[in-house]
C-alpha positions in Angstrom: 27.0 10.0 -3.3 24.7 8.9 -0.5 21.7 10.5 1.0 22.2 10.9 4.7 19.7 12.2 7.3 21.2 13.6 10.5 19.2 14.7 13.5 20.2 17.4 16.0 18.4 18.6 19.1 18.0 22.4 18.8 20.7 23.2 21.4 23.9 25.1 20.5 26.0 22.4 22.2 24.4 19.7 20.1 23.9 21.4 16.8 27.4 22.8 16.4 29.3 19.5 16.6 26.7 17.8 14.3 27.0 20.8 11.9 30.7 20.1 11.7 30.1 16.5 10.8 27.5 17.5 8.3 30.0 20.0 6.7 32.5 17.2 6.3 30.0 14.9 4.7 28.9 17.6 2.3 32.6 18.2 1.4 32.8 14.5 0.4 29.9 14.9 -2.0 27.0 13.4 0.0 23.5 14.8 0.0 23.0 15.7 3.7 19.7 16.7 5.4 19.5 17.7 9.0 16.3 17.4 11.1 16.5 20.1 13.8 14.7 23.1 15.3 13.8 26.0 13.0 16.3 28.3 14.7 19.2 26.1 13.6 18.1 25.3 10.0 20.0 28.3 8.6 23.2 27.2 10.4 23.2 23.8 8.7 22.3 25.3 5.3 25.4 27.6 5.6 27.6 24.4 5.2 25.6 23.0 2.3 23.2 20.7 4.2 19.5 20.9 3.8 17.5 21.8 6.9 14.4 19.8 7.8 12.6 21.7 10.6 10.6 20.3 13.4 6.9 20.4 12.4 4.8 18.0 14.4 7.4 18.1 17.2 6.9 21.2 19.4 9.8 23.5 18.5 11.2 25.5 21.4 13.8 28.2 22.4 16.6 26.7 24.4 16.9 30.1 26.2 13.3 29.8 27.5 12.4 26.1 27.9 9.5 27.0 30.2 7.6 28.8 27.3 7.1 25.4 25.7 7.5 23.1 28.7 6.0 25.0 31.6 7.1 22.4 34.2 10.7 23.4 33.6 10.1 26.9 35.1 12.7 27.5 37.8 13.9 23.9 37.9 17.5 23.0 38.6 19.4 19.9 39.7 17.7 16.4 39.7 14.2 17.9 39.2 15.4 19.6 36.0 16.9 16.3 34.8 13.7 14.4 35.5 11.4 17.0 33.8 13.9 17.3 30.8 13.6 13.6 30.3 9.8 13.4 30.7 8.7 16.5 28.8 11.5 17.3 26.3 13.5 14.2 25.3 10.9 11.4 25.6 7.9 13.7 25.5 8.7 15.0 22.0 9.9 11.7 20.6 6.6 10.4 19.0 6.2 13.8 17.2 9.8 13.6 16.0 9.0 10.1 14.7 6.1 11.6 12.7 8.3 14.3 11.2 11.0 11.8 10.2 8.6 9.3 8.7 7.1 12.1 6.6 10.5 13.2 5.5 11.4 9.7 4.5 8.2 9.3 2.5 9.0 12.5 0.6 12.6 11.5 0.0 14.1 8.3 1.3 17.6 8.3 2.7 20.4 5.7 2.7 21.5 6.3 6.3 19.9 7.8 9.4 22.4 9.1 12.0 21.6 11.3 14.9 21.8 13.0 18.2 21.2 10.5 21.1 18.8 12.9 22.8 16.6 13.0 19.7 14.8 9.8 20.5 12.8 10.1 17.3 15.9 8.9 15.6 15.8 5.4 17.2 12.0 5.2 16.7 12.2 6.1 13.0 15.0 3.6 12.4 13.0 0.8 14.0 9.8 1.7 12.1 11.6 1.7 8.8 13.9 -1.2 9.6 17.0 0.6 8.4 20.6 0.9 9.6 21.3 3.8 11.9 24.0 5.3 13.9 24.3 7.7 16.8 26.5 10.8 16.5 26.9 11.9 20.1 28.1 15.4 20.9 27.6 14.5 24.6 29.7 12.3 26.8 29.1 8.6 26.3 29.9 7.2 29.7 28.0 4.0 30.2 27.8 2.0 33.5 30.5 -0.6 33.9 32.7 -2.7 36.1 35.0 -1.0 38.5 33.5 2.5 38.1 30.9 4.3 40.2 27.4 4.7 39.0 27.0 7.4 36.4 25.1 10.5 37.3 26.4 11.1 40.8 29.6 12.8 40.0 31.7 10.3 41.9 35.2 9.1 41.3 36.4 5.5 41.4 36.8 4.0 44.9 39.3 1.4 45.9 39.4 -1.5 48.4 36.5 -3.5 49.9 34.7 -0.4 51.2 34.9 1.3 47.8 33.5 -1.7 46.0 30.7 -1.9 48.6 29.9 1.8 48.1 29.7 1.3 44.3 27.6 -1.8 44.6 25.1 -0.1 46.9 25.0 3.0 44.9 24.8 1.1 41.7 21.7 -0.9 43.0 20.1 2.4 44.1 20.8 4.0 40.7 19.3 1.1 38.8 16.2 1.2 41.1 16.0 5.0 40.6 16.0 4.7 36.8 13.5 1.9 36.5 10.7 4.5 36.5 12.4 6.3 33.6 12.9 3.1 31.7 9.2 2.4 32.2 8.5 5.8 30.8 10.6 5.0 27.8 8.7 1.7 27.2 5.4 3.6 27.5 6.7 6.1 24.9 7.6 3.3 22.6 4.0 2.0 22.8 2.7 5.5 22.0 5.0 5.4 19.0 3.7 2.0 17.8 6.8 0.1 18.7 7.0 -3.2 20.8 9.0 -3.3 24.1 12.7 -3.8 23.9 15.5 -4.7 26.3 17.2 -1.4 26.5 18.0 0.2 29.9 17.9 3.8 30.8 21.7 4.0 30.2 21.5 2.5 26.7 18.2 3.5 25.2 19.7 6.6 23.7 22.3 4.9 21.5 22.3 2.9 18.4 23.4 -0.7 19.0 25.1 -0.7 15.7 27.4 2.3 15.8 28.0 5.2 18.2 30.3 8.0 16.9 31.2 9.6 20.1 32.8 13.0 20.9 35.6 12.6 23.4 38.3 10.0 24.1 38.7 6.8 26.1 41.3 8.5 28.2 38.8 11.0 29.5 36.7 8.3 31.1 37.7 6.2 34.1 39.8 3.2 33.3 37.6 0.4 32.1 37.8 -2.8 29.9 34.2 -3.4 29.1 33.4 -0.6 26.6 31.2 -2.1 23.8 33.1 -2.3 20.5 30.5 -0.3 18.5 31.3 2.8 20.6 34.0 4.7 18.7 35.5 7.9 20.1 36.6 10.5 17.6 37.9 13.4 19.6 36.5 16.9 19.4 33.6 17.3 16.9 33.4 21.1 17.1 36.3 21.7 14.8 35.1 22.0 11.2 38.4 23.0 9.8 37.6 26.6 9.3 38.8 29.8 11.1 36.2 32.4 11.9 36.8 35.7 10.2 38.6 38.4 12.2 35.5 40.5 11.8 33.9 38.2 14.4 36.3 39.3 17.1 35.2 41.9 19.7 36.5 45.4 19.6 38.8 44.9 22.5 40.6 41.9 20.9 43.9 43.7 20.8 44.0 43.6 24.6 44.1 39.8 24.4 46.8 39.8 21.6 49.0 42.1 23.6 48.3 40.7 27.1 51.5 40.1 29.1 49.5 38.3 31.9 47.7 35.0 31.8 44.4 35.0 30.0 41.6 33.3 31.9 38.4 32.5 30.0 35.1 32.1 31.9 32.0 30.6 30.3 28.7 29.2 31.5 28.0 27.7 28.0 25.1 28.7 25.8 22.0 27.8 27.9 22.9 28.5 31.5 22.6 32.3 31.4 22.3 33.3 35.1 25.7 35.1 35.7 25.3 34.7 39.4 26.2 31.0 39.1 29.7 31.3 37.8 30.5 34.5 35.8 30.0 37.0 38.6 31.8 34.9 41.2 34.8 34.5 38.8 34.9 38.3 38.1 34.9 39.0 41.8 37.5 36.3 42.5 40.0 37.5 40.0 39.4 41.3 40.1 42.7 41.8 42.1 44.7 39.1 40.3 47.3 39.9 37.6 45.3 38.2 34.8 43.1 39.2 31.9 39.6 37.7 32.3 37.7 37.1 29.1 34.0 36.4 29.6 31.8 34.6 27.1 28.1 35.3 27.8 26.6 32.7 25.5 22.9 33.4 24.8 22.6 36.0 27.6 21.3 39.2 26.1 21.2 41.5 29.1 24.4 43.2 30.2 26.1 42.0 33.4 25.0 43.9 36.5 27.4 46.5 38.0 30.7 47.8 36.7 33.3 45.4 35.3 36.7 45.0 36.9 39.5 46.7 35.0 41.0 43.3 34.1 37.8 41.9 32.5 36.5 41.9 28.9 33.1 40.7 27.9 31.4 39.5 24.7 28.5 37.4 23.8 30.7 34.9 21.9 34.4 34.9 21.4 35.5 32.6 18.6 37.4 29.8 20.2 39.9 29.2 17.4 41.2 32.7 18.0 40.8 32.7 21.8 41.9 29.4 23.1 45.5 29.4 21.7 46.0 32.5 23.9 44.3 31.1 27.0 46.0 29.8 30.2 43.0 28.6 32.1 39.3 28.0 31.3 36.7 28.4 34.1 33.6 26.6 32.9 30.3 25.2 34.0 31.4 21.9 32.5 29.7 21.9 29.1 31.2 19.0 27.2 31.9 20.7 23.9 33.7 23.6 25.6 35.7 21.2 27.8 36.8 19.2 24.8 37.8 22.3 22.9 39.9 23.5 25.9 41.6 20.2 26.2 42.3 20.0 22.5 44.2 23.3 23.0 46.1 21.8 26.0 44.3 24.1 28.4 43.6 23.1 32.0 40.2 23.8 33.5 38.4 24.9 36.6 35.0 23.2 36.5 31.8 24.2 38.3 29.5 21.4 37.3 26.1 21.9 38.7 23.5 19.6 37.0 22.7 17.4 34.0 25.9 15.7 32.9 28.2 18.4 34.2 29.1 16.9 37.6 30.3 13.8 35.8 32.5 15.9 33.5 33.9 17.9 36.4 34.6 14.7 38.4 36.7 13.2 35.5 38.6 16.4 34.9 39.5 16.6 38.6 40.3 12.9 38.9 42.6 12.9 35.9 44.4 16.0 37.1 43.5 18.2 34.1 42.0 20.8 36.3 40.1 21.4 39.5 36.6 20.2 40.3 34.8 22.8 42.3 32.0 20.2 43.2 29.2 22.8 42.8 27.6 24.8 40.0 27.5 27.9 42.2 31.0 28.3 43.7 32.0 31.1 46.1 34.6 33.6 44.8 37.2 32.4 47.2 36.9 28.8 45.8 37.3 30.0 42.3 40.3 32.2 43.2 42.0 29.3 45.0 41.3 26.9 42.1 42.6 29.4 39.4 45.7 30.0 41.5 46.3 26.3 41.8 46.0 25.6 38.1 48.2 28.6 37.2 50.8 27.7 39.8 51.2 24.0 39.1 52.4 22.9 35.7 51.1 19.4 36.2 47.6 20.5 35.3 48.7 21.8 31.9 50.8 18.7 31.3 47.8 16.5 32.0 45.6 18.6 29.8 48.2 18.4 27.0 48.3 14.6 27.3 44.5 14.4 27.0 44.6 17.0 24.2 47.1 14.9 22.2 44.7 11.9 22.5 41.8 14.0 21.4 43.7 15.3 18.4 44.9 11.8 17.4 41.4 10.5 17.0 40.6 12.4 13.9 37.6 14.6 14.8 35.0 15.2 12.0 37.1 13.3 9.4 37.0 10.2 11.5 33.3 10.7 12.2 32.6 10.9 8.5 34.7 7.8 7.8 32.7 5.8 10.3 29.4 7.0 8.9 30.5 6.2 5.3 31.6 2.7 6.5 28.1 2.2 8.0 26.3 2.9 4.7 24.3 -0.1 3.4 
């Protein structure tokens, strides 16, 4: 038995995949602790891990970032990304380091492995001089040869003009991230660490081992992926089926549906239904489909009457829902996209900010769905995209190909194998 410390940023889309990895390690007999926000401690303890809550680090509510980080109020797009990096991810890292060092003094661990966005993981590993690994619930798509700069939602270009475009944009992207790299180096100094050679693209990840959700086939074709990055498929599947009591009261309508089921979700943090949920309901109100809406963390009811063909719940357990779903309309959250593909379901993706435009671009480029190229689509665009996906079997065939690759990579079992292999 080994003592393993995992870290997880207190976001549902990060904590749930890492919880599944923690559960698999616990099943194998390891003593697992998880450093995360207080609101997620109980979730990890349900699977036998021991929660270590943020103490020095400023805990926060992912449904209301502005309460802890006032500069995030009303921010979207690039401004949101910039402030996220400055205030949340890098800004909390020295305090995360303090918490982790205190936990190690109280009870040393054999292996530290964590969320790439929990920068305290890297800082603690360097302070202690120990082996460490990244467990990434987010897409690991590094810059590389023959692919466009990451972050712009672009697809690969061909020919001399395409190569010129990528070269110019690549230089601009590197210049644009230098300030963020300097901020990272300044944060290292605050944490008592010397400068290093990491770039903005690589500073999040362990140079020893990255256990990455996803599959090589989801990225653009490339030959320069570092060998320590190991894709393991979908990390949200912990091998259990939620109880039937977790299903909404209208579940029989899904079971007996004789029309395609379309699931629409904005994930767990993006809760303004005007972005995607309401446009989708309007778009499909006159279509012969059953629309199942997942509200995520939204607590207020949707405004106005629901269309007759719509059903709504805060959360609908995916192991029950996805096997009955024909299309997923999504804001592009990575975990939800992987779960849909693992069930061979094509997608309509409205990726607005953060990493979501990149996810949307790859889904569209591969042909596993339609990229709406905005996070706030008009109903007509959603209607046309859903009609295309339902009407063309090629989308489901591509989704099934990607789903087969995801399933073949082993999921949480493969992740646990890699972490065990990284033990000193």
